[in-house]
VOLUMPA-206286 format. One line per field, with one value per residue: x, z, y of N, C-alpha, C in turn. Coordinates in Angstrom, 2 decimals. Each point is the difference from the previous one (the first is absolute). Layout:
! VOLUMPA-206286
n.X c(X,...);
n.Z c(Z,...);
n.Y c(Y,...);
ca.X c(X,...);
ca.Z c(Z,...);
ca.Y c(Y,...);
c.X c(X,...);
c.Z c(Z,...);
c.Y c(Y,...);
! end
This chain:
! VOLUMPA-206286
n.X c(-94.67,0.27,-0.87,0.52,1.22,-0.46,-0.61,1.08,0.75,-0.85,-0.04,1.31,0.05,-0.87,0.72,1.14,-0.56,-0.49,1.21,0.57,-0.88,0.19,1.33,-0.10,-0.82,0.85,1.01,-0.69,-0.36,1.28,0.40,-0.93,0.33,1.28,-0.28,-0.74,1.00,0.81,-0.79,-0.13,1.29,0.25,-0.89,0.52,1.23,-0.47,-0.66,1.11,0.69,-0.95,0.01,1.33,-0.05,-0.97,0.69,1.12,-0.69,-0.62,1.15,0.55,-1.08,0.08,1.26,-0.87,0.60,0.21,-1.08,0.23,0.23,-1.03,-0.73,0.52,-0.14,-1.20,0.14,-1.13,-1.18,-0.38,-0.74,1.12,0.70,-0.94,-0.08,1.32,0.13,-0.97,-0.43,-0.47,1.11,0.65,-0.95,0.04,1.30,-0.01,-0.90,0.75,1.10,-0.63,-0.54,1.19,0.51,-0.94,0.18,1.29,-0.40,-0.77);
n.Z c(21.47,0.25,-0.97,-0.59,0.33,-0.30,-1.07,-0.26,0.27,-0.69,-0.91,0.15,-0.03,-1.00,-0.50,0.26,-0.47,-1.00,-0.12,0.16,-0.87,-0.72,0.14,-0.23,-0.99,-0.36,0.20,-0.65,-0.91,-0.01,0.00,-0.90,-0.62,0.16,-0.35,-0.98,-0.17,0.15,-0.81,-0.76,0.09,-0.17,-0.96,-0.29,0.06,-0.70,-0.74,0.00,-0.26,-0.90,-0.36,0.02,-0.67,-0.76,-0.07,-0.20,-0.82,-0.49,-0.02,-0.52,-0.78,-0.30,-0.09,-0.54,-1.16,0.11,-0.53,0.91,0.88,-0.41,-0.02,1.14,0.41,-0.55,0.62,0.67,-0.29,1.25,-0.62,-0.71,1.12,0.57,-1.07,0.08,1.31,0.13,0.13,1.13,0.29,-0.34,0.60,1.06,-0.14,-0.20,0.98,0.73,-0.40,0.23,1.13,0.26,-0.44,0.70,1.02,-0.20,-0.10,0.97);
n.Y c(0.75,1.27,0.20,-0.99,0.43,1.22,-0.49,-0.75,1.05,0.74,-0.95,-0.10,1.34,-0.04,-1.00,0.67,1.10,-0.70,-0.57,1.19,0.47,-1.10,0.16,1.31,-0.30,-0.96,0.86,0.94,-0.91,-0.38,1.28,0.24,-1.12,0.34,1.25,-0.48,-0.83,1.05,0.69,-1.07,-0.20,1.29,-0.11,-1.19,0.52,1.00,-0.88,-0.72,1.10,0.29,-1.27,0.02,1.14,-0.48,-1.13,0.68,0.77,-1.04,-0.64,1.09,0.11,-1.30,0.43,0.87,-0.11,1.30,0.59,0.91,-0.97,-0.71,1.09,0.38,-1.25,0.13,1.16,-0.25,0.53,0.35,0.94,0.21,-0.03,0.74,0.78,-0.07,0.12,0.88,-1.26,0.49,0.68,-1.10,-0.73,0.78,0.01,-1.32,-0.10,0.81,-0.65,-1.13,0.48,0.45,-1.14,-0.61,0.83,-0.21,-1.26,0.44);
ca.X c(0.39,-0.22,-1.43,-0.32,0.53,-0.82,-1.30,0.17,0.31,-1.26,-0.80,0.57,-0.36,-1.42,-0.16,0.51,-0.96,-1.17,0.40,0.09,-1.37,-0.60,0.65,-0.49,-1.39,0.03,0.44,-1.10,-1.05,0.52,-0.04,-1.41,-0.44,0.65,-0.63,-1.34,0.19,0.26,-1.26,-0.86,0.60,-0.17,-1.43,-0.29,0.62,-0.80,-1.21,0.38,0.29,-1.28,-0.66,0.73,-0.32,-1.37,0.00,0.68,-0.85,-1.11,0.55,0.34,-1.27,-0.46,0.84,-0.26,0.52,-1.05,0.01,1.05,1.29,0.08,0.12,1.36,0.92,-0.23,0.18,-1.30,-0.79,-0.82,-1.22,0.36,0.34,-1.23,-0.74,0.70,0.14,-1.18,-1.00,-1.23,0.30,0.25,-1.30,-0.70,0.63,-0.41,-1.39,0.01,0.55,-0.98,-1.12,0.50,0.08,-1.38,-0.51,0.71,-0.44,-1.39);
ca.Z c(0.94,1.35,0.32,0.35,1.34,0.94,0.16,0.71,1.38,0.58,0.20,1.14,1.20,0.26,0.52,1.38,0.79,0.19,0.91,1.33,0.43,0.43,1.26,1.04,0.27,0.72,1.38,0.67,0.30,1.07,1.22,0.39,0.52,1.30,0.97,0.28,0.91,1.32,0.50,0.41,1.21,1.11,0.30,0.86,1.30,0.64,0.50,1.20,1.06,0.45,0.85,1.28,0.67,0.50,1.13,1.13,0.50,0.72,1.24,0.87,0.57,0.98,1.19,0.65,-0.67,-0.40,-1.43,-0.17,-0.01,-1.26,-1.10,0.05,-0.44,-1.42,-0.77,-0.51,1.03,0.78,-0.69,-1.07,0.63,0.45,-1.19,-0.62,0.81,0.81,-0.93,0.02,-0.68,-1.41,-0.65,0.00,-1.03,-1.30,-0.24,-0.27,-1.36,-0.96,-0.04,-0.61,-1.44,-0.53,-0.05,-1.06,-1.28,-0.26);
ca.Y c(-1.02,0.52,-0.07,-1.39,-0.23,0.72,-0.66,-1.26,0.35,0.43,-1.22,-0.73,0.77,-0.22,-1.36,0.02,0.77,-0.86,-1.07,0.61,0.28,-1.28,-0.39,0.91,-0.37,-1.28,0.30,0.71,-0.98,-0.85,0.81,0.13,-1.30,-0.19,0.90,-0.51,-1.14,0.56,0.57,-1.13,-0.58,0.94,0.07,-1.15,0.27,1.05,-0.64,-0.76,0.96,0.58,-1.00,-0.02,1.26,-0.10,-0.93,0.63,1.08,-0.62,-0.55,1.13,0.48,-1.00,0.12,1.27,1.20,0.95,0.35,1.01,-0.70,-0.74,0.96,0.56,-1.06,-0.28,1.22,0.45,0.68,-0.93,-0.44,-0.93,-1.27,-0.63,-0.46,-1.12,-1.20,-0.31,-0.53,0.78,1.26,-0.31,-0.23,1.28,0.83,-0.56,0.40,1.43,0.20,-0.52,0.95,1.23,-0.25,-0.05,1.38,0.71,-0.55,0.42);
c.X c(-0.22,-1.46,-0.42,0.47,-0.85,-1.33,0.15,0.34,-1.27,-0.89,0.49,-0.34,-1.45,-0.24,0.48,-0.97,-1.24,0.31,0.09,-1.39,-0.68,0.58,-0.51,-1.44,-0.07,0.43,-1.12,-1.09,0.44,-0.07,-1.44,-0.49,0.60,-0.66,-1.42,0.06,0.27,-1.26,-0.90,0.51,-0.21,-1.46,-0.41,0.57,-0.81,-1.29,0.28,0.27,-1.27,-0.72,0.67,-0.29,-1.39,-0.06,0.64,-0.86,-1.16,0.50,0.36,-1.26,-0.51,0.80,-0.08,0.57,-1.17,0.09,1.09,1.38,0.19,0.23,1.42,1.01,-0.12,0.19,-1.28,-0.74,-0.78,-1.31,0.28,0.34,-1.26,-0.82,0.65,-0.09,-1.15,-1.12,-1.28,0.21,0.22,-1.31,-0.78,0.56,-0.36,-1.42,-0.09,0.48,-1.00,-1.18,0.42,0.09,-1.37,-0.56,0.66,-0.48,-1.40,-0.08);
c.Z c(1.43,0.40,0.40,1.41,1.05,0.24,0.72,1.46,0.72,0.29,1.19,1.30,0.37,0.61,1.45,0.92,0.30,0.97,1.44,0.55,0.51,1.32,1.16,0.38,0.78,1.46,0.78,0.39,1.14,1.33,0.50,0.61,1.38,1.07,0.34,0.91,1.42,0.62,0.52,1.30,1.21,0.41,0.90,1.40,0.77,0.57,1.29,1.18,0.53,0.93,1.37,0.81,0.61,1.22,1.24,0.61,0.81,1.35,0.99,0.65,1.08,1.30,0.63,-0.65,-0.41,-1.51,-0.28,-0.05,-1.30,-1.17,-0.06,-0.53,-1.50,-0.88,-0.65,1.13,0.81,-0.68,-1.14,0.57,0.43,-1.18,-0.59,0.84,0.93,-0.93,-0.06,-0.75,-1.49,-0.76,-0.09,-1.10,-1.40,-0.36,-0.34,-1.42,-1.06,-0.14,-0.69,-1.53,-0.66,-0.17,-1.12,-1.38,-0.36,-0.77);
c.Y c(0.45,-0.08,-1.40,-0.28,0.71,-0.70,-1.33,0.25,0.43,-1.20,-0.80,0.71,-0.19,-1.38,-0.07,0.71,-0.84,-1.12,0.52,0.31,-1.27,-0.47,0.85,-0.34,-1.31,0.22,0.67,-0.97,-0.93,0.75,0.14,-1.31,-0.26,0.87,-0.45,-1.21,0.47,0.58,-1.11,-0.61,0.90,0.12,-1.16,0.20,1.04,-0.57,-0.78,0.93,0.66,-0.98,-0.06,1.26,-0.07,-0.93,0.62,1.10,-0.57,-0.55,1.13,0.57,-0.96,0.09,1.39,1.24,0.90,0.24,1.02,-0.65,-0.77,0.94,0.56,-1.02,-0.25,1.24,0.50,0.70,-1.04,-0.40,-1.00,-1.37,-0.74,-0.52,-1.24,-1.28,-0.32,-0.47,0.84,1.32,-0.21,-0.16,1.32,0.91,-0.49,0.43,1.49,0.27,-0.46,0.96,1.30,-0.16,-0.03,1.41,0.79,-0.46,0.46,1.29);
! end
């Protein structure tokens, strides 16, 4: 009789464990979905902030800010600021990168 009780108790424990595993997996999937939603939302916000940053930088240059001043405000180097916000420098850098990639591929 004791053996029957042990096996039925073991079966009940296995069922509870499986149920807990399913609940934990469901919670994990819910958490992942929620976090992915946050990532998507923050990504959109980041795109909007980048656009605002770019507009403000262009306006600051038009009003006489130097590349060094812009760089300091943005937390980047002056050459990086110029490559990012000066159309001529941006195009020159793109061409340089493209030519470099071609040479590396040869």
